[in-house]
C-alpha positions as CSV (number, residue, x, y, z in Angstrom):
1,M,5.8,-9.9,-14.6
2,K,9.5,-9.2,-14.1
3,D,11.9,-8.2,-16.9
4,S,15.4,-6.7,-17.2
5,N,14.1,-3.3,-16.4
6,T,12.6,-4.2,-13.1
7,I,13.8,-5.5,-9.7
8,R,12.0,-6.8,-6.6
9,I,12.7,-4.8,-3.5
10,P,11.6,-6.2,0.0
11,A,9.2,-3.8,1.7
12,V,11.5,-3.6,4.8
13,Q,14.4,-2.6,2.6
14,M,12.3,0.0,0.7
15,E,11.0,1.6,3.9
16,A,14.5,1.7,5.4
17,E,15.8,3.6,2.3
18,F,12.9,6.0,2.5
19,I,13.6,6.8,6.1
20,R,17.3,7.3,5.4
21,I,16.5,9.8,2.7
22,L,13.9,11.7,4.6
23,L,16.2,12.0,7.7
24,K,18.9,13.4,5.4
25,H,16.4,16.1,4.3
26,G,15.5,17.3,7.7
27,F,12.6,15.2,8.8
28,R,12.3,14.5,12.5
29,E,12.6,10.7,13.1
30,D,8.9,10.1,13.9
31,K,7.8,12.1,10.9
32,A,10.3,10.4,8.6
33,K,9.0,7.0,9.8
34,L,5.3,7.9,9.3
35,C,6.0,9.5,5.9
36,A,8.1,6.5,4.8
37,S,5.4,4.1,5.8
38,V,2.9,5.9,3.6
39,F,5.2,5.7,0.5
40,T,6.0,2.0,1.3
41,D,2.4,0.9,2.0
42,N,1.3,2.6,-1.3
43,S,4.0,0.6,-3.1
44,I,3.0,-2.6,-1.3
45,D,-0.6,-2.1,-2.5
46,G,0.6,-1.8,-6.0
47,V,0.1,2.0,-6.2
48,L,3.6,2.7,-7.4
49,S,2.6,6.1,-8.8
50,H,2.1,7.4,-5.3
51,G,4.7,5.3,-3.7
52,V,8.2,4.5,-4.8
53,N,7.8,6.3,-8.2
54,R,6.8,9.5,-6.4
55,L,9.5,9.8,-3.7
56,S,12.1,11.6,-5.8
57,R,9.6,14.3,-6.7
58,F,8.5,14.6,-3.1
59,V,12.1,15.1,-2.1
60,K,12.5,17.7,-4.8
61,Y,9.6,19.7,-3.4
62,V,11.3,19.6,0.0
63,I,14.6,20.8,-1.5
64,N,12.8,23.6,-3.4
65,G,11.0,24.8,-0.2
66,L,7.5,23.9,-1.3
67,I,7.2,21.4,1.6
68,D,8.1,22.6,5.1
69,V,9.3,19.5,6.9
70,D,8.9,21.2,10.4
71,A,5.4,22.6,9.9
72,E,2.5,21.3,11.9
73,P,-1.2,21.7,11.0
74,E,-3.1,24.1,13.2
75,L,-6.8,24.4,14.1
76,A,-8.1,27.7,12.6
77,H,-11.8,27.5,13.3
78,S,-14.2,25.2,15.0
79,S,-18.0,24.8,15.0
80,G,-19.4,21.7,16.6
81,A,-18.4,18.7,14.5
82,V,-16.9,20.8,11.8
83,E,-13.3,22.2,11.9
84,Q,-11.1,24.1,9.6
85,W,-7.3,23.5,9.8
86,N,-4.3,25.2,8.2
87,G,-1.7,22.8,7.0
88,N,1.1,25.4,6.9
89,L,2.5,23.8,3.8
90,G,3.7,20.8,5.8
91,P,4.2,17.3,4.3
92,G,0.8,16.4,2.7
93,P,0.7,12.8,4.0
94,L,1.4,13.8,7.6
95,N,-1.2,16.6,7.5
96,A,-3.7,14.2,6.0
97,F,-3.0,11.6,8.7
98,K,-3.6,14.2,11.4
99,C,-6.9,15.4,9.9
100,T,-8.2,11.9,9.4
101,E,-7.5,11.1,13.0
102,R,-9.1,14.4,14.1
103,A,-12.2,13.6,12.0
104,M,-12.5,10.2,13.7
105,T,-12.1,11.9,17.1
106,L,-15.0,14.3,16.3
107,A,-17.1,11.4,15.0
108,R,-16.6,9.5,18.2
109,K,-18.1,12.4,20.1
110,S,-20.9,13.6,17.7
111,G,-21.4,10.6,15.3
112,I,-19.9,12.6,12.4
113,G,-16.7,14.6,12.1
114,C,-15.6,16.9,9.3
115,V,-12.2,18.4,9.1
116,A,-11.4,20.7,6.1
117,L,-7.8,21.5,5.5
118,N,-6.3,24.4,3.6
119,N,-2.7,25.3,2.7
120,T,-1.4,21.8,2.5
121,N,0.4,19.6,0.0
122,H,-0.2,16.5,-2.1
123,W,-1.5,13.7,0.2
124,M,-0.2,11.0,-2.2
125,R,-2.7,8.2,-2.4
126,G,-6.1,9.3,-1.0
127,G,-7.0,5.7,-0.3
128,T,-4.4,5.6,2.5
129,Y,-6.8,7.6,4.7
130,G,-9.9,5.7,3.6
131,W,-8.2,2.4,4.6
132,K,-7.0,3.9,7.9
133,A,-10.5,5.1,8.9
134,A,-12.4,2.1,7.7
135,K,-10.2,-0.4,9.4
136,A,-10.8,1.6,12.6
137,G,-14.6,1.1,12.1
138,F,-15.5,4.4,10.4
139,V,-17.2,5.2,7.2
140,F,-14.9,7.8,5.4
141,I,-15.4,10.3,2.7
142,G,-12.5,12.5,1.6
143,W,-11.3,14.5,-1.4
144,T,-8.7,17.0,-2.5
145,N,-8.4,19.6,-5.2
146,T,-5.3,19.9,-7.3
147,I,-3.6,22.1,-9.8
148,G,-5.4,22.4,-13.1
149,L,-4.7,19.1,-14.9
150,M,-7.8,18.5,-16.9
151,P,-10.1,20.3,-19.3
152,A,-13.8,20.8,-18.6
153,W,-16.0,18.8,-20.9
154,G,-15.9,20.4,-24.4
155,A,-12.9,22.6,-23.5
156,M,-9.3,22.6,-24.7
157,D,-7.5,24.2,-21.7
158,N,-7.1,22.8,-18.2
159,K,-9.4,24.6,-15.7
160,L,-10.2,21.5,-13.6
161,G,-8.1,19.4,-11.2
162,N,-8.4,15.7,-11.3
163,N,-9.6,16.1,-7.6
164,P,-9.4,12.5,-6.2
165,L,-12.4,11.3,-4.2
166,V,-12.2,8.5,-1.6
167,I,-15.2,6.6,-0.1
168,A,-14.4,3.8,2.4
169,V,-16.6,1.4,4.4
170,P,-15.5,-1.2,7.0
171,Y,-16.0,-4.7,5.7
172,G,-15.0,-7.6,7.9
173,D,-11.4,-7.3,9.0
174,E,-10.7,-5.1,5.9
175,A,-12.6,-2.5,4.0
176,I,-14.3,-1.5,0.7
177,V,-12.3,1.5,-0.6
178,L,-13.1,3.5,-3.6
179,D,-10.2,5.8,-4.5
180,M,-10.5,7.5,-7.8
181,A,-9.3,10.6,-9.7
182,M,-11.8,12.5,-11.7
183,S,-9.8,11.8,-14.8
184,Q,-10.4,8.4,-16.4
185,Y,-6.8,7.6,-15.5
186,S,-4.8,9.5,-12.9
187,Y,-1.6,11.2,-14.1
188,G,0.3,8.9,-11.8
189,K,-1.2,5.8,-13.5
190,M,-0.5,7.2,-17.0
191,E,3.1,8.0,-16.0
192,T,3.5,4.5,-14.8
193,K,2.0,3.0,-17.9
194,A,4.2,5.3,-20.1
195,M,7.3,4.2,-18.2
196,E,6.3,0.6,-18.8
197,N,5.6,1.3,-22.5
198,S,2.1,0.0,-21.9
199,I,-1.2,1.0,-23.5
200,L,-4.3,1.9,-21.5
201,D,-7.2,-0.5,-21.6
202,F,-9.6,2.2,-22.5
203,P,-9.3,5.7,-24.0
204,G,-7.9,8.0,-21.3
205,G,-7.7,11.3,-23.1
206,Y,-6.9,13.2,-26.3
207,N,-3.8,13.3,-28.5
208,S,-2.5,16.4,-30.2
209,S,-5.0,15.8,-33.1
210,N,-7.9,16.0,-30.7
211,E,-8.6,12.3,-31.0
212,L,-9.3,10.0,-28.1
213,T,-6.3,7.7,-27.5
214,C,-5.2,4.8,-25.3
215,D,-1.5,5.9,-25.5
216,P,-0.6,7.4,-22.1
217,S,2.4,9.2,-23.6
218,E,0.2,11.1,-26.1
219,I,-2.2,12.1,-23.3
220,L,0.7,13.3,-21.1
221,S,2.0,15.3,-24.0
222,S,-1.3,16.9,-24.9
223,K,-2.2,17.4,-21.1
224,R,-5.8,16.6,-22.0
225,P,-7.0,13.7,-19.9
226,L,-10.6,12.6,-20.2
227,P,-13.0,13.4,-17.3
228,I,-14.8,10.3,-15.9
229,G,-18.3,10.0,-17.3
230,F,-17.6,12.8,-19.8
231,W,-19.7,15.9,-18.8
232,K,-20.8,14.2,-15.5
233,G,-17.2,13.8,-14.3
234,S,-16.5,17.4,-15.4
235,G,-19.4,18.6,-13.2
236,L,-18.5,16.5,-10.3
237,T,-14.9,17.7,-10.4
238,L,-16.0,21.3,-10.4
239,L,-18.2,20.7,-7.3
240,L,-15.5,18.9,-5.4
241,D,-13.2,21.9,-6.0
242,I,-15.9,24.4,-4.9
243,L,-16.6,22.4,-1.7
244,A,-12.9,21.9,-0.9
245,A,-12.3,25.6,-1.2
246,I,-15.3,26.9,0.7
247,L,-15.3,24.3,3.5
248,S,-11.6,24.8,4.2
249,G,-11.4,28.5,3.4
250,G,-8.5,27.6,1.2
251,L,-7.4,27.9,-2.5
252,S,-9.4,26.7,-5.5
253,T,-7.9,24.9,-8.4
254,G,-7.8,28.1,-10.4
255,E,-5.8,29.8,-7.6
256,I,-3.5,26.9,-7.2
257,S,-2.8,26.8,-10.9
258,K,-1.4,30.3,-10.8
259,K,1.6,28.9,-9.0
260,K,4.6,27.3,-10.9
261,D,4.2,24.0,-8.9
262,E,1.3,22.5,-7.1
263,S,1.1,23.5,-3.4
264,G,-1.4,25.0,-1.0
265,V,-4.2,22.6,-2.0
266,S,-7.5,22.2,-0.1
267,Q,-8.8,18.9,1.3
268,V,-11.8,17.5,3.2
269,F,-12.0,14.6,5.6
270,I,-15.3,13.3,6.8
271,A,-15.7,10.4,9.2
272,F,-19.0,8.7,10.4
273,D,-19.0,6.6,13.6
274,I,-21.4,3.9,12.5
275,S,-21.3,2.3,15.9
276,K,-23.7,5.1,17.0
277,L,-26.3,4.1,14.4
278,G,-29.5,2.3,15.5
279,N,-28.9,-0.4,12.9
280,F,-25.2,-0.9,13.8
281,P,-25.6,-4.6,14.8
282,S,-26.9,-5.5,11.3
283,I,-24.6,-3.3,9.2
284,Q,-22.0,-5.9,8.4
285,N,-24.7,-8.4,7.4
286,T,-26.2,-5.8,5.2
287,I,-22.9,-5.1,3.5
288,S,-22.2,-8.8,3.0
289,E,-25.6,-9.3,1.4
290,I,-25.0,-6.4,-1.0
291,I,-21.6,-7.7,-1.9
292,A,-22.9,-11.3,-2.4
293,D,-25.6,-10.0,-4.8
294,Y,-23.0,-7.9,-6.6
295,K,-20.7,-10.9,-7.0
296,E,-23.5,-12.8,-8.7
297,S,-23.1,-10.5,-11.7
298,V,-22.6,-12.3,-15.0
299,P,-19.2,-11.3,-16.4
300,V,-18.8,-10.5,-20.0
301,D,-15.5,-12.5,-20.0
302,E,-15.9,-15.8,-18.3
303,K,-12.2,-15.6,-17.2
304,S,-12.7,-12.3,-15.4
305,N,-13.9,-11.7,-11.8
306,I,-16.3,-9.0,-10.7
307,R,-14.5,-7.2,-7.9
308,Y,-15.6,-4.6,-5.4
309,P,-13.4,-1.5,-4.9
310,G,-10.2,-2.4,-3.0
311,E,-10.6,-6.1,-3.3
312,Q,-7.7,-6.6,-5.7
313,I,-5.4,-4.6,-3.4
314,L,-5.6,-7.4,-0.8
315,K,-4.1,-9.9,-3.2
316,I,-1.5,-7.5,-4.5
317,R,-0.5,-6.6,-0.9
318,A,0.0,-10.2,0.1
319,A,2.0,-11.0,-3.0
320,N,4.3,-8.0,-2.6
321,L,4.9,-8.7,1.0
322,Q,5.9,-12.2,0.2
323,D,7.9,-11.7,-3.0
324,G,9.0,-8.1,-2.8
325,I,7.8,-5.0,-4.7
326,L,8.4,-4.9,-8.4
327,V,10.1,-1.6,-9.1
328,N,11.6,0.0,-12.2
329,R,15.4,-0.3,-12.0
330,E,16.0,3.3,-13.1
331,V,13.5,4.6,-10.4
332,W,15.2,2.5,-7.7
333,N,18.7,3.6,-8.7
334,D,17.5,7.2,-8.6
335,I,16.2,6.7,-5.1
336,L,19.5,5.1,-4.0
337,S,21.4,8.1,-5.3
338,L,19.3,10.6,-3.4
339,E,21.3,12.5,-0.8
C-alpha cells in the first residue's frame, strides 16, 4: 500500500543509483555491478531490510574501513570437497557469491562441496545464495554467525547471534528457499516494521519490563529479540555459531562481539549436486508430491493460503518488476544524497 511516506522506484533506476554510489566509493565496475544487483534483487523480492534500506549502512562501513572494496577472498586450506577461505574483510555479498560458486564447483566434481569462509562481512540476504544455487540445480545449505544480537533462552544479555540459516532446493524453474534468522524476527525486519510504525503479527521479543511484545521499537530498544522455538532456537543458534567458527577457522559470535561494529564473521556454504544421485530422475516428482500434499493442509483462516518457503517471493518479485519497488521516501532521499 502506498502512502505519502513512500515512493515507487523502478528496479532499473534503483540499480543504476546503487552502481553510481558504489563506483564513487572505490568499487571496480564489475564489483559495483554485482554488489548493486544483490541490493536491487533483494529489494525486488521485498526484502528491503537487506536491500535499499541497508545500502547507506553498507556505504558507511566502506567509509569507516570495515569493508575493503579491493579485497579478494583467498583459499587458505583444502581437503577433498572441503575448503577453508579467508574473506580478507572484502564486501560480504561478493565473498558469498564467490564461495557459493566454489561450493557448486566442488559439488560437480565430488557430489558435495563445502566452503567455509572466515574474516568476511555481512552477506546481506542469505537467501540470495540459496536462490542462486538452487536455480542452478543444486541443493544448498548455508549459514553465518553474527555479532551478539540475542540472549540465550533464560538470559538477559546478548551472547548469541541471530545466525541466519538458508536451505534451498530446486523446484521446477524456481526453488523452495527457507531463509531465516534464529530470532523470531530478524533485526532488519523489525527495523522495517518500526520505520512503518507497524506492529509484529506475533511476539518478537521483550520490552524493558521483561514482557513479551509485538512492538518492534520496544524490542529494538531492549535489544532482546526472542529465539525461534524458545530454548530450541537458542540451542540451534549456538551450534550454528560453533560450526561456523570451527569449520572456517574464523571468529565466533563472542569474539566478533568484542568489536565496536560487526565485521570478520564466519560463514559456511554447502552445495549438493543432486544430478549425481541414483534417484535423480524422480526427484522433481517427489518434491511435487510433497508440496501437493502440503498444500492440502486445512487453513485456520479460510482466506489464507498455505505457502511453501519462497513461494510468496515469486509474486512480490513480479509485482515489483511491473510496478516499481515501494520505498520509504526518507530512505530513498538519503540514498540520492550519498556521495
